[in-house]
N, CA, C and O atoms as CSV, one atom per row, in Angstrom:
chain,resi,resn,atom,element,x,y,z
A,1,MET,N,N,-26.262,10.050,-4.992
A,1,MET,CA,C,-25.223,8.763,-5.422
A,1,MET,C,C,-24.124,8.887,-4.380
A,1,MET,O,O,-23.588,9.993,-4.321
A,2,SER,N,N,-23.753,8.069,-3.657
A,2,SER,CA,C,-22.506,8.211,-3.124
A,2,SER,C,C,-21.467,7.053,-3.755
A,2,SER,O,O,-21.587,5.830,-3.829
A,3,VAL,N,N,-20.291,8.049,-4.217
A,3,VAL,CA,C,-19.351,7.350,-5.031
A,3,VAL,C,C,-18.035,6.920,-4.198
A,3,VAL,O,O,-17.417,7.848,-3.677
A,4,ARG,N,N,-17.677,5.962,-4.068
A,4,ARG,CA,C,-16.465,5.237,-3.504
A,4,ARG,C,C,-15.372,5.009,-4.357
A,4,ARG,O,O,-15.587,4.989,-5.569
A,5,ILE,N,N,-14.135,4.818,-3.888
A,5,ILE,CA,C,-13.103,4.378,-4.595
A,5,ILE,C,C,-12.898,3.115,-3.802
A,5,ILE,O,O,-12.802,3.133,-2.575
A,6,ARG,N,N,-12.830,1.964,-4.564
A,6,ARG,CA,C,-12.645,0.649,-3.833
A,6,ARG,C,C,-11.788,-0.195,-4.655
A,6,ARG,O,O,-11.233,0.287,-5.643
A,7,LEU,N,N,-11.630,-1.463,-4.313
A,7,LEU,CA,C,-11.050,-2.460,-4.891
A,7,LEU,C,C,-12.107,-3.515,-5.572
A,7,LEU,O,O,-13.168,-3.711,-4.979
A,8,ALA,N,N,-11.853,-4.163,-6.740
A,8,ALA,CA,C,-12.533,-4.999,-7.243
A,8,ALA,C,C,-11.767,-6.072,-7.540
A,8,ALA,O,O,-10.769,-5.902,-8.241
A,9,ARG,N,N,-12.108,-7.370,-7.051
A,9,ARG,CA,C,-11.151,-8.541,-7.295
A,9,ARG,C,C,-11.244,-9.043,-8.545
A,9,ARG,O,O,-12.194,-8.888,-9.312
A,10,GLY,N,N,-10.154,-9.704,-8.763
A,10,GLY,CA,C,-10.133,-10.357,-10.201
A,10,GLY,C,C,-8.991,-11.470,-9.980
A,10,GLY,O,O,-8.404,-11.453,-8.898
A,11,GLY,N,N,-8.705,-12.257,-10.763
A,11,GLY,CA,C,-7.792,-13.438,-10.684
A,11,GLY,C,C,-8.540,-14.761,-10.214
A,11,GLY,O,O,-9.746,-14.795,-9.973
A,12,ARG,N,N,-7.575,-15.974,-10.102
A,12,ARG,CA,C,-8.170,-16.919,-9.865
A,12,ARG,C,C,-8.158,-17.358,-8.396
A,12,ARG,O,O,-7.607,-16.617,-7.582
A,13,LYS,N,N,-8.629,-18.314,-8.061
A,13,LYS,CA,C,-8.755,-18.945,-6.585
A,13,LYS,C,C,-7.319,-18.701,-5.915
A,13,LYS,O,O,-6.329,-19.084,-6.538
A,14,LYS,N,N,-7.194,-18.172,-4.858
A,14,LYS,CA,C,-5.867,-18.164,-4.084
A,14,LYS,C,C,-4.822,-17.147,-4.761
A,14,LYS,O,O,-3.743,-16.937,-4.206
A,15,ILE,N,N,-5.121,-16.597,-5.820
A,15,ILE,CA,C,-4.320,-15.828,-6.761
A,15,ILE,C,C,-4.952,-14.411,-7.122
A,15,ILE,O,O,-5.341,-14.124,-8.254
A,16,PRO,N,N,-5.012,-13.443,-5.865
A,16,PRO,CA,C,-5.778,-12.276,-6.145
A,16,PRO,C,C,-5.111,-11.318,-6.924
A,16,PRO,O,O,-3.883,-11.233,-6.915
A,17,HIS,N,N,-5.949,-10.474,-7.706
A,17,HIS,CA,C,-5.439,-9.288,-8.401
A,17,HIS,C,C,-6.503,-8.216,-8.283
A,17,HIS,O,O,-7.687,-8.459,-8.516
A,18,TYR,N,N,-6.132,-7.224,-7.978
A,18,TYR,CA,C,-7.331,-6.110,-7.777
A,18,TYR,C,C,-7.280,-5.010,-8.838
A,18,TYR,O,O,-6.197,-4.783,-9.378
A,19,ARG,N,N,-8.296,-4.356,-9.157
A,19,ARG,CA,C,-8.362,-3.257,-9.760
A,19,ARG,C,C,-8.897,-2.049,-8.976
A,19,ARG,O,O,-9.936,-2.177,-8.329
A,20,ILE,N,N,-8.249,-0.908,-9.003
A,20,ILE,CA,C,-8.909,-0.002,-8.250
A,20,ILE,C,C,-10.037,1.111,-9.031
A,20,ILE,O,O,-9.719,1.776,-10.017
A,21,VAL,N,N,-11.191,1.153,-8.478
A,21,VAL,CA,C,-12.259,1.460,-9.438
A,21,VAL,C,C,-13.067,2.404,-8.717
A,21,VAL,O,O,-13.164,2.467,-7.492
A,22,VAL,N,N,-13.653,3.149,-9.583
A,22,VAL,CA,C,-14.590,4.383,-8.692
A,22,VAL,C,C,-16.018,3.788,-9.161
A,22,VAL,O,O,-16.166,3.482,-10.344
A,23,MET,N,N,-17.118,3.617,-8.189
A,23,MET,CA,C,-18.162,2.865,-8.236
A,23,MET,C,C,-19.147,3.483,-7.369
A,23,MET,O,O,-18.750,3.953,-6.303
A,24,ASP,N,N,-20.340,3.546,-7.667
A,24,ASP,CA,C,-21.396,3.712,-6.733
A,24,ASP,C,C,-21.487,2.660,-5.533
A,24,ASP,O,O,-21.564,1.445,-5.721
A,25,SER,N,N,-21.468,3.331,-4.155
A,25,SER,CA,C,-21.383,2.475,-3.021
A,25,SER,C,C,-22.564,1.329,-3.165
A,25,SER,O,O,-22.427,0.255,-2.579
A,26,ARG,N,N,-23.573,1.565,-3.861
A,26,ARG,CA,C,-24.666,0.576,-3.725
A,26,ARG,C,C,-24.333,-0.778,-4.496
A,26,ARG,O,O,-24.992,-1.805,-4.333
A,27,ASN,N,N,-23.227,-0.671,-5.364
A,27,ASN,CA,C,-22.919,-1.920,-6.314
A,27,ASN,C,C,-22.308,-2.897,-5.492
A,27,ASN,O,O,-21.877,-2.686,-4.358
A,28,ARG,N,N,-22.284,-4.126,-6.188
A,28,ARG,CA,C,-21.506,-5.061,-5.598
A,28,ARG,C,C,-20.055,-5.005,-5.720
A,28,ARG,O,O,-19.676,-4.164,-6.535
A,29,ARG,N,N,-19.145,-5.666,-5.138
A,29,ARG,CA,C,-17.765,-5.625,-5.248
A,29,ARG,C,C,-17.256,-5.430,-6.438
A,29,ARG,O,O,-16.530,-4.493,-6.772
A,30,ASP,N,N,-17.711,-6.504,-7.234
A,30,ASP,CA,C,-17.047,-6.743,-8.644
A,30,ASP,C,C,-18.212,-6.300,-9.723
A,30,ASP,O,O,-18.138,-6.668,-10.895
A,31,GLY,N,N,-19.208,-5.547,-9.279
A,31,GLY,CA,C,-20.225,-4.943,-10.059
A,31,GLY,C,C,-19.674,-3.721,-11.146
A,31,GLY,O,O,-18.524,-3.343,-11.372
A,32,ALA,N,N,-20.643,-3.388,-11.569
A,32,ALA,CA,C,-20.522,-2.175,-12.442
A,32,ALA,C,C,-19.738,-0.955,-11.839
A,32,ALA,O,O,-20.014,-0.419,-10.767
A,33,TYR,N,N,-18.762,-0.611,-12.649
A,33,TYR,CA,C,-18.052,0.605,-12.203
A,33,TYR,C,C,-18.032,1.881,-13.100
A,33,TYR,O,O,-18.354,1.832,-14.287
A,34,LEU,N,N,-17.668,2.940,-12.523
A,34,LEU,CA,C,-17.805,4.127,-13.469
A,34,LEU,C,C,-16.409,4.546,-14.104
A,34,LEU,O,O,-16.369,5.172,-15.163
A,35,GLU,N,N,-15.252,4.166,-13.398
A,35,GLU,CA,C,-13.866,4.184,-14.108
A,35,GLU,C,C,-13.080,3.299,-13.285
A,35,GLU,O,O,-13.258,3.158,-12.075
A,36,LYS,N,N,-12.018,2.579,-14.118
A,36,LYS,CA,C,-10.996,2.125,-13.723
A,36,LYS,C,C,-9.890,2.992,-13.608
A,36,LYS,O,O,-9.489,3.515,-14.648
A,37,ILE,N,N,-9.145,3.324,-12.225
A,37,ILE,CA,C,-8.118,4.103,-12.165
A,37,ILE,C,C,-6.661,3.490,-11.913
A,37,ILE,O,O,-5.634,4.146,-12.086
A,38,GLY,N,N,-6.685,2.244,-11.513
A,38,GLY,CA,C,-5.381,1.647,-11.211
A,38,GLY,C,C,-5.583,0.278,-10.976
A,38,GLY,O,O,-6.670,-0.294,-11.057
A,39,ILE,N,N,-4.369,-0.295,-10.644
A,39,ILE,CA,C,-4.325,-1.717,-10.341
A,39,ILE,C,C,-3.683,-2.097,-8.976
A,39,ILE,O,O,-3.079,-1.120,-8.534
A,40,TYR,N,N,-3.623,-2.928,-8.346
A,40,TYR,CA,C,-3.180,-3.474,-7.179
A,40,TYR,C,C,-2.795,-5.038,-7.210
A,40,TYR,O,O,-3.687,-5.880,-7.107
A,41,ASP,N,N,-1.433,-5.406,-7.357
A,41,ASP,CA,C,-1.284,-6.931,-7.172
A,41,ASP,C,C,-0.236,-7.075,-5.843
A,41,ASP,O,O,0.949,-6.742,-5.845
A,42,PRO,N,N,-0.930,-7.613,-4.800
A,42,PRO,CA,C,-0.384,-7.859,-3.621
A,42,PRO,C,C,0.529,-9.168,-3.631
A,42,PRO,O,O,1.216,-9.429,-2.643
A,43,ARG,N,N,0.527,-9.908,-4.653
A,43,ARG,CA,C,1.463,-10.934,-4.656
A,43,ARG,C,C,2.956,-10.828,-5.040
A,43,ARG,O,O,3.781,-11.718,-4.834
A,44,LYS,N,N,3.186,-9.730,-5.578
A,44,LYS,CA,C,4.600,-9.297,-6.047
A,44,LYS,C,C,5.366,-8.648,-4.783
A,44,LYS,O,O,4.746,-7.887,-4.040
A,45,GLN,N,N,6.578,-8.925,-4.572
A,45,GLN,CA,C,7.302,-8.289,-3.643
A,45,GLN,C,C,8.257,-7.118,-4.126
A,45,GLN,O,O,9.268,-7.391,-4.773
A,46,PRO,N,N,7.979,-6.026,-3.858
A,46,PRO,CA,C,6.983,-5.458,-2.971
A,46,PRO,C,C,5.798,-5.338,-3.972
A,46,PRO,O,O,5.860,-5.455,-5.196
A,47,ALA,N,N,4.699,-5.078,-3.196
A,47,ALA,CA,C,3.379,-5.113,-4.010
A,47,ALA,C,C,3.296,-4.101,-4.804
A,47,ALA,O,O,3.571,-2.969,-4.407
A,48,GLN,N,N,2.859,-4.382,-6.187
A,48,GLN,CA,C,2.691,-3.570,-7.287
A,48,GLN,C,C,1.612,-2.616,-7.225
A,48,GLN,O,O,0.511,-3.133,-7.039
A,49,ILE,N,N,1.636,-1.217,-7.343
A,49,ILE,CA,C,0.359,-0.458,-7.165
A,49,ILE,C,C,0.836,0.488,-8.287
A,49,ILE,O,O,1.922,1.044,-8.455
A,50,GLU,N,N,-0.327,0.500,-9.018
A,50,GLU,CA,C,-0.019,1.662,-10.439
A,50,GLU,C,C,-1.512,2.359,-10.283
A,50,GLU,O,O,-2.583,1.753,-10.254
A,51,VAL,N,N,-1.314,3.747,-10.192
A,51,VAL,CA,C,-2.519,4.463,-10.054
A,51,VAL,C,C,-2.315,5.531,-11.129
A,51,VAL,O,O,-1.208,5.999,-11.396
A,52,ALA,N,N,-3.526,5.907,-11.765
A,52,ALA,CA,C,-3.545,7.392,-12.436
A,52,ALA,C,C,-3.933,8.572,-11.598
A,52,ALA,O,O,-5.088,8.983,-11.487
A,53,GLU,N,N,-2.729,9.155,-10.937
A,53,GLU,CA,C,-2.840,10.110,-10.137
A,53,GLU,C,C,-3.908,11.155,-10.261
A,53,GLU,O,O,-4.562,11.590,-9.313
A,54,ASP,N,N,-4.036,11.548,-11.611
A,54,ASP,CA,C,-4.585,12.797,-12.005
A,54,ASP,C,C,-6.223,12.308,-11.882
A,54,ASP,O,O,-7.084,13.051,-11.409
A,55,ARG,N,N,-6.414,11.361,-12.232
A,55,ARG,CA,C,-7.862,10.602,-12.341
A,55,ARG,C,C,-8.365,10.623,-10.798
A,55,ARG,O,O,-9.412,11.131,-10.396
A,56,VAL,N,N,-7.336,9.923,-9.990
A,56,VAL,CA,C,-7.704,9.933,-8.341
A,56,VAL,C,C,-8.069,11.324,-7.851
A,56,VAL,O,O,-9.107,11.550,-7.230
A,57,MET,N,N,-7.192,12.219,-8.152
A,57,MET,CA,C,-7.379,13.706,-7.406
A,57,MET,C,C,-8.639,14.040,-8.172
A,57,MET,O,O,-9.512,14.486,-7.428
A,58,HIS,N,N,-8.997,13.951,-9.489
A,58,HIS,CA,C,-10.293,14.356,-10.079
A,58,HIS,C,C,-11.256,13.867,-9.060
A,58,HIS,O,O,-11.771,14.705,-8.321
A,59,TRP,N,N,-11.593,12.485,-8.917
A,59,TRP,CA,C,-12.629,11.827,-8.271
A,59,TRP,C,C,-12.691,12.428,-6.698
A,59,TRP,O,O,-13.702,12.787,-6.094
A,60,LEU,N,N,-11.420,12.427,-6.264
A,60,LEU,CA,C,-11.662,12.642,-4.591
A,60,LEU,C,C,-11.844,14.294,-4.521
A,60,LEU,O,O,-12.177,14.745,-3.425
A,61,ARG,N,N,-11.669,15.124,-5.500
A,61,ARG,CA,C,-12.085,16.497,-5.499
A,61,ARG,C,C,-13.511,16.537,-5.642
A,61,ARG,O,O,-14.185,17.437,-5.141
A,62,LYS,N,N,-14.033,15.514,-6.364
A,62,LYS,CA,C,-15.650,15.585,-6.630
A,62,LYS,C,C,-16.289,14.953,-5.267
A,62,LYS,O,O,-17.505,14.970,-5.081
A,63,GLY,N,N,-15.586,14.526,-4.550
A,63,GLY,CA,C,-16.078,13.820,-3.258
A,63,GLY,C,C,-16.254,12.309,-2.943
A,63,GLY,O,O,-16.881,11.845,-1.991
A,64,ALA,N,N,-15.568,11.599,-3.944
A,64,ALA,CA,C,-15.429,10.377,-3.766
A,64,ALA,C,C,-14.695,9.852,-2.412
A,64,ALA,O,O,-13.630,10.338,-2.031
A,65,ILE,N,N,-15.305,8.913,-1.796
A,65,ILE,CA,C,-14.566,8.549,-0.647
A,65,ILE,C,C,-13.799,7.156,-0.772
A,65,ILE,O,O,-14.470,6.153,-1.017
A,66,PRO,N,N,-12.627,7.072,-0.635
A,66,PRO,CA,C,-11.869,5.846,-0.601
A,66,PRO,C,C,-12.153,4.677,0.508
A,66,PRO,O,O,-12.377,5.064,1.655
A,67,SER,N,N,-12.157,3.637,0.309
A,67,SER,CA,C,-12.230,2.681,1.192
A,67,SER,C,C,-10.982,2.709,2.003
A,67,SER,O,O,-9.999,3.340,1.615
A,68,ASP,N,N,-10.998,1.956,3.264
A,68,ASP,CA,C,-9.916,1.820,4.137
A,68,ASP,C,C,-8.551,1.514,3.432
A,68,ASP,O,O,-7.512,2.162,3.552
A,69,THR,N,N,-8.780,0.301,2.607
A,69,THR,CA,C,-7.463,-0.254,2.061
A,69,THR,C,C,-7.260,0.664,0.981
A,69,THR,O,O,-6.119,1.087,0.796
A,70,VAL,N,N,-8.242,1.049,0.209
A,70,VAL,CA,C,-7.491,2.059,-0.658
A,70,VAL,C,C,-6.927,3.418,-0.294
A,70,VAL,O,O,-6.197,4.112,-1.001
A,71,ARG,N,N,-7.308,3.645,0.726
A,71,ARG,CA,C,-6.824,5.112,1.356
A,71,ARG,C,C,-5.540,4.727,1.703
A,71,ARG,O,O,-4.663,5.512,1.341
A,72,SER,N,N,-5.123,3.569,2.405
A,72,SER,CA,C,-3.777,3.102,2.606
A,72,SER,C,C,-2.856,3.058,1.631
A,72,SER,O,O,-1.714,3.493,1.780
A,73,LEU,N,N,-3.379,2.422,0.353
A,73,LEU,CA,C,-2.467,2.450,-0.882
A,73,LEU,C,C,-2.271,3.724,-1.434
A,73,LEU,O,O,-1.245,3.967,-2.070
A,74,LEU,N,N,-3.217,4.630,-1.245
A,74,LEU,CA,C,-2.946,5.870,-1.864
A,74,LEU,C,C,-2.184,6.676,-1.015
A,74,LEU,O,O,-1.574,7.594,-1.564
A,75,SER,N,N,-2.057,6.531,0.395
A,75,SER,CA,C,-1.100,7.132,1.108
A,75,SER,C,C,0.332,6.774,0.877
A,75,SER,O,O,1.254,7.590,0.890
A,76,ARG,N,N,0.459,5.357,0.644
A,76,ARG,CA,C,1.927,4.924,0.334
A,76,ARG,C,C,2.230,5.726,-0.874
A,76,ARG,O,O,3.374,6.178,-0.845
A,77,GLN,N,N,1.572,6.025,-1.887
A,77,GLN,CA,C,1.863,6.895,-2.965
A,77,GLN,C,C,1.893,8.216,-2.593
A,77,GLN,O,O,2.482,8.879,-3.447
A,78,GLY,N,N,1.456,8.937,-1.565
A,78,GLY,CA,C,1.589,10.267,-1.401
A,78,GLY,C,C,0.510,10.983,-2.144
A,78,GLY,O,O,0.614,12.202,-2.280
A,79,ILE,N,N,-0.556,10.319,-2.658
A,79,ILE,CA,C,-1.619,11.030,-3.011
A,79,ILE,C,C,-2.620,11.765,-2.234
A,79,ILE,O,O,-3.223,12.788,-2.556
A,80,MET,N,N,-2.713,10.951,-0.964
A,80,MET,CA,C,-3.623,11.404,0.139
A,80,MET,C,C,-3.082,12.517,0.711
A,80,MET,O,O,-3.930,13.327,1.086
A,81,LEU,N,N,-1.701,12.886,0.939
A,81,LEU,CA,C,-1.035,13.936,1.341
A,81,LEU,C,C,-1.442,15.009,0.443
A,81,LEU,O,O,-2.112,15.955,0.856
A,82,LYS,N,N,-1.028,14.889,-0.887
A,82,LYS,CA,C,-1.227,16.065,-2.036
A,82,LYS,C,C,-2.586,16.425,-1.988
A,82,LYS,O,O,-2.805,17.633,-2.083
A,83,HIS,N,N,-3.734,15.533,-1.840
A,83,HIS,CA,C,-5.059,15.827,-1.752
A,83,HIS,C,C,-5.473,16.788,-0.525
A,83,HIS,O,O,-6.297,17.692,-0.658
A,84,ASP,N,N,-4.771,16.474,0.756
A,84,ASP,CA,C,-5.254,17.075,1.980
A,84,ASP,C,C,-4.504,18.380,1.745
A,84,ASP,O,O,-5.158,19.374,2.061
A,85,LEU,N,N,-3.249,18.615,1.249
A,85,LEU,CA,C,-2.644,19.766,1.033
A,85,LEU,C,C,-3.584,20.810,0.173
A,85,LEU,O,O,-3.802,22.004,0.376
A,86,GLY,N,N,-4.026,19.994,-0.785
A,86,GLY,CA,C,-4.686,20.890,-1.800
A,86,GLY,C,C,-6.211,21.447,-1.310
A,86,GLY,O,O,-6.664,22.518,-1.713
A,87,LYS,N,N,-6.827,20.678,-0.507
A,87,LYS,CA,C,-8.113,20.974,0.253
A,87,LYS,C,C,-7.762,22.195,1.175
A,87,LYS,O,O,-8.652,23.008,1.426
A,88,ARG,N,N,-6.512,22.356,1.685
A,88,ARG,CA,C,-6.108,23.505,2.535
A,88,ARG,C,C,-5.783,24.735,1.821
A,88,ARG,O,O,-5.436,25.711,2.485
A,89,ASN,N,N,-5.864,24.818,0.361
A,89,ASN,CA,C,-5.302,25.902,-0.353
A,89,ASN,C,C,-3.763,26.237,-0.097
A,89,ASN,O,O,-3.413,27.411,0.023
A,90,THR,N,N,-2.942,25.291,-0.024
A,90,THR,CA,C,-1.597,25.471,0.308
A,90,THR,C,C,-0.866,25.800,-1.404
A,90,THR,O,O,-1.093,25.231,-2.472
A,91,SER,N,N,-0.095,26.755,-1.122
A,91,SER,CA,C,0.719,27.140,-2.320
A,91,SER,C,C,1.489,25.965,-2.971
A,91,SER,O,O,2.070,25.121,-2.289
A,92,PRO,N,N,1.468,25.953,-4.150
A,92,PRO,CA,C,2.249,24.957,-5.062
A,92,PRO,C,C,3.803,24.552,-4.410
A,92,PRO,O,O,4.255,23.421,-4.230
A,93,GLU,N,N,4.375,25.724,-4.157
A,93,GLU,CA,C,5.787,25.531,-3.574
A,93,GLU,C,C,5.712,24.774,-2.242
A,93,GLU,O,O,6.619,23.954,-2.100
A,94,ARG,N,N,4.891,24.860,-1.303
A,94,ARG,CA,C,4.769,24.402,-0.153
A,94,ARG,C,C,4.303,22.847,-0.366
A,94,ARG,O,O,4.735,21.911,0.308
A,95,VAL,N,N,3.392,22.744,-1.372
A,95,VAL,CA,C,3.116,21.399,-1.565
A,95,VAL,C,C,4.223,20.415,-1.937
A,95,VAL,O,O,4.385,19.295,-1.451
A,96,GLU,N,N,5.059,21.094,-3.005
A,96,GLU,CA,C,6.072,20.160,-3.566
A,96,GLU,C,C,7.177,20.001,-2.306
A,96,GLU,O,O,7.803,18.960,-2.103
A,97,GLU,N,N,7.298,21.165,-1.533
A,97,GLU,CA,C,8.336,20.972,-0.338
A,97,GLU,C,C,7.985,19.707,0.639
A,97,GLU,O,O,8.795,18.846,0.979
A,98,ALA,N,N,6.644,19.775,1.008
A,98,ALA,CA,C,5.908,18.584,1.713
A,98,ALA,C,C,6.045,17.288,1.156
A,98,ALA,O,O,6.294,16.327,1.882
A,99,LEU,N,N,5.878,17.157,-0.299
A,99,LEU,CA,C,6.190,15.940,-0.738
A,99,LEU,C,C,7.414,15.507,-0.998
A,99,LEU,O,O,7.574,14.299,-1.174
A,100,SER,N,N,8.540,16.418,-1.076
A,100,SER,CA,C,9.785,15.990,-0.968
A,100,SER,C,C,10.256,15.440,0.358
A,100,SER,O,O,10.927,14.414,0.464
A,101,LYS,N,N,9.859,16.191,1.352
A,101,LYS,CA,C,10.160,15.724,2.838
A,101,LYS,C,C,9.490,14.204,3.042
A,101,LYS,O,O,10.033,13.283,3.652
A,102,TRP,N,N,8.295,14.161,2.443
A,102,TRP,CA,C,7.470,12.971,2.601
A,102,TRP,C,C,8.220,11.931,1.949
A,102,TRP,O,O,8.418,10.924,2.629
A,103,LYS,N,N,8.672,11.955,0.798
A,103,LYS,CA,C,9.293,11.096,-0.085
A,103,LYS,C,C,10.739,10.404,0.605
A,103,LYS,O,O,11.104,9.229,0.554
A,104,THR,N,N,11.433,11.623,1.285
A,104,THR,CA,C,12.644,10.903,2.032
A,104,THR,C,C,12.270,10.227,3.242
A,104,THR,O,O,12.953,9.286,3.646
A,105,GLY,N,N,11.316,10.592,3.817
A,105,GLY,CA,C,10.852,9.584,4.952
A,105,GLY,C,C,10.362,8.298,4.481
A,105,GLY,O,O,10.724,7.260,5.035
A,106,ALA,N,N,9.566,8.301,3.500
A,106,ALA,CA,C,8.916,7.132,2.890
A,106,ALA,C,C,10.061,6.092,2.412
A,106,ALA,O,O,9.937,4.870,2.488
A,107,ASP,N,N,11.238,6.796,1.887
A,107,ASP,CA,C,12.316,5.976,1.401
A,107,ASP,C,C,13.083,5.177,2.501
A,107,ASP,O,O,13.399,3.988,2.445
A,108,SER,N,N,13.332,6.099,3.556
A,108,SER,CA,C,13.732,5.550,4.869
A,108,SER,C,C,12.908,4.225,5.348
A,108,SER,O,O,13.443,3.145,5.600
A,109,ARG,N,N,11.546,4.493,5.427
A,109,ARG,CA,C,10.783,3.681,5.884
A,109,ARG,C,C,10.853,2.484,5.081
A,109,ARG,O,O,10.985,1.384,5.617
A,110,GLU,N,N,10.781,2.611,3.965
A,110,GLU,CA,C,10.897,1.194,2.913
A,110,GLU,C,C,12.186,0.447,3.162
A,110,GLU,O,O,12.207,-0.774,3.009
A,111,ALA,N,N,13.376,1.184,3.577
A,111,ALA,CA,C,14.595,0.551,3.789
A,111,ALA,C,C,14.553,-0.168,4.755
A,111,ALA,O,O,15.129,-1.255,4.707
A,112,ARG,N,N,13.754,0.296,6.079
A,112,ARG,CA,C,13.828,-0.139,7.074
A,112,ARG,C,C,12.909,-1.543,7.234
A,112,ARG,O,O,13.080,-2.462,8.035
A,113,ARG,N,N,11.877,-1.391,6.197
A,113,ARG,CA,C,11.048,-2.694,6.000
A,113,ARG,C,C,11.797,-3.700,5.412
A,113,ARG,O,O,11.764,-4.799,5.965
A,114,SER,N,N,12.558,-3.545,4.274
A,114,SER,CA,C,13.056,-4.392,3.547
A,114,SER,C,C,14.288,-4.877,4.378
A,114,SER,O,O,14.688,-6.010,4.110
A,115,GLU,N,N,14.871,-4.254,5.240
A,115,GLU,CA,C,15.949,-4.860,6.260
A,115,GLU,C,C,15.425,-5.738,6.980
A,115,GLU,O,O,15.974,-6.827,7.148
A,116,LYS,N,N,13.976,-5.335,7.671
A,116,LYS,CA,C,13.398,-6.468,8.759
A,116,LYS,C,C,13.073,-7.506,7.732
A,116,LYS,O,O,13.395,-8.603,8.189
A,117,ARG,N,N,12.557,-7.610,6.514
A,117,ARG,CA,C,12.316,-8.815,5.614
A,117,ARG,C,C,13.286,-9.573,5.424
A,117,ARG,O,O,13.060,-10.783,5.404
A,118,GLY,N,N,14.564,-9.116,5.242
A,118,GLY,CA,C,15.724,-9.796,4.926
A,118,GLY,C,C,16.333,-10.617,5.849
A,118,GLY,O,O,16.965,-11.642,5.594
A,119,SER,N,N,16.036,-9.935,7.374
A,119,SER,CA,C,16.513,-10.459,8.530
A,119,SER,C,C,15.616,-11.945,8.952
A,119,SER,O,O,16.008,-13.028,9.387
A,120,LYS,N,N,14.066,-11.354,8.552
A,120,LYS,CA,C,13.297,-12.635,9.005
A,120,LYS,C,C,13.560,-13.634,7.859
A,120,LYS,O,O,13.009,-14.712,8.080
A,121,GLN,N,N,14.175,-13.591,6.815
A,121,GLN,CA,C,14.309,-14.831,5.731
A,121,GLN,C,C,15.360,-15.377,6.267
A,121,GLN,O,O,15.318,-16.564,5.942
A,122,LYS,N,N,16.407,-15.153,6.995
A,122,LYS,CA,C,17.389,-15.858,7.320
A,122,LYS,C,C,17.139,-17.186,8.155
A,122,LYS,O,O,16.379,-17.120,9.121
A,123,PRO,N,N,17.700,-18.291,7.850
A,123,PRO,CA,C,17.266,-19.479,8.791
A,123,PRO,C,C,18.000,-19.161,10.133
A,123,PRO,O,O,19.128,-18.671,10.203
A,124,LYS,N,N,17.229,-19.496,11.157
A,124,LYS,CA,C,17.883,-19.523,12.629
A,124,LYS,C,C,18.807,-20.668,12.723
A,124,LYS,O,O,18.574,-21.803,12.309
A,125,GLU,N,N,19.759,-20.305,13.241
A,125,GLU,CA,C,20.767,-21.491,13.602
A,125,GLU,C,C,20.477,-22.220,14.838
A,125,GLU,O,O,20.420,-21.735,15.968
A,126,ILE,N,N,20.276,-23.606,14.449
A,126,ILE,CA,C,20.189,-24.469,15.574
A,126,ILE,C,C,21.288,-24.907,16.514
A,126,ILE,O,O,22.313,-25.379,16.021
A,127,PRO,N,N,21.192,-24.817,17.558
A,127,PRO,CA,C,22.168,-24.942,18.524
A,127,PRO,C,C,22.626,-26.637,18.328
A,127,PRO,O,O,21.814,-27.558,18.416
A,128,ALA,N,N,23.831,-26.779,18.098
A,128,ALA,CA,C,24.214,-28.495,18.082
A,128,ALA,C,C,24.156,-28.998,19.466
A,128,ALA,O,O,24.455,-28.395,20.497
A,129,GLU,N,N,23.653,-30.396,19.299
A,129,GLU,CA,C,23.650,-30.937,20.621
A,129,GLU,C,C,24.901,-31.120,21.287
A,129,GLU,O,O,25.911,-31.374,20.630
A,130,PRO,N,N,24.926,-31.014,22.539
A,130,PRO,CA,C,26.266,-31.101,23.036
A,130,PRO,C,C,26.896,-32.683,23.038
A,130,PRO,O,O,26.152,-33.664,23.032
A,131,THR,N,N,28.198,-32.770,23.045
A,131,THR,CA,C,28.747,-33.976,22.823
A,131,THR,C,C,28.902,-34.757,24.385
A,131,THR,O,O,28.779,-34.020,25.363
A,132,PRO,N,N,29.134,-36.037,24.590
A,132,PRO,CA,C,28.906,-36.680,25.871
A,132,PRO,C,C,30.083,-36.146,26.688
A,132,PRO,O,O,29.917,-36.283,27.900
A,133,ASP,N,N,31.132,-35.619,26.352
A,133,ASP,CA,C,32.181,-35.015,27.189
A,133,ASP,C,C,31.414,-33.651,27.734
A,133,ASP,O,O,31.638,-33.269,28.882
A,134,GLU,N,N,30.566,-32.982,26.932
A,134,GLU,CA,C,30.218,-31.588,27.162
A,134,GLU,C,C,29.079,-31.887,28.387
A,134,GLU,O,O,29.018,-31.257,29.442
A,135,GLN,N,N,28.231,-32.956,28.000
A,135,GLN,CA,C,27.189,-33.445,28.956
A,135,GLN,C,C,27.897,-33.706,30.389
A,135,GLN,O,O,27.426,-33.175,31.395
A,136,ALA,N,N,28.917,-34.450,30.448
A,136,ALA,CA,C,29.473,-34.893,31.709
A,136,ALA,C,C,29.998,-33.436,32.449
A,136,ALA,O,O,29.782,-33.284,33.652
A,137,GLN,N,N,30.567,-32.575,31.807
A,137,GLN,CA,C,31.161,-31.448,32.489
A,137,GLN,C,C,29.924,-30.546,33.186
A,137,GLN,O,O,29.972,-29.973,34.275
A,138,GLY,N,N,28.778,-30.591,32.217
A,138,GLY,CA,C,27.699,-29.851,32.614
A,138,GLY,C,C,27.005,-30.338,33.964
A,138,GLY,O,O,26.412,-29.481,34.618
A,139,THR,N,N,27.030,-31.419,34.347
A,139,THR,CA,C,26.359,-31.922,35.461
A,139,THR,C,C,27.042,-32.421,36.557
A,139,THR,O,O,26.420,-32.857,37.525
């Protein structure tokens, strides 16, 4: 049995809300799942991601394969880094050091993203049409 960690959709039309679930890969997207391990709400700014880290690590250690989207969500939380370091038998001190270093980088990346979002939301200034005097001077 191939176990996957993936998203199961909920919510109404055009108002998505996802559960992060562990399920057999042969099941349908919204079919029966083994365990619900988190939620993902993309409509909030920033997107809301809540994950039971201990359960995710449990399933990853057992060989569950995350979907591409779930992998990126877990990477944003630092869980995939922690799992990778655990697979390499890294000492707990080194794991904590790497996670703190990752966290400072993630904070700076998030600050840059929010800065970009803020600059995109400002309305662009529309240049005023030249007055008849300015048109006469230009030609």
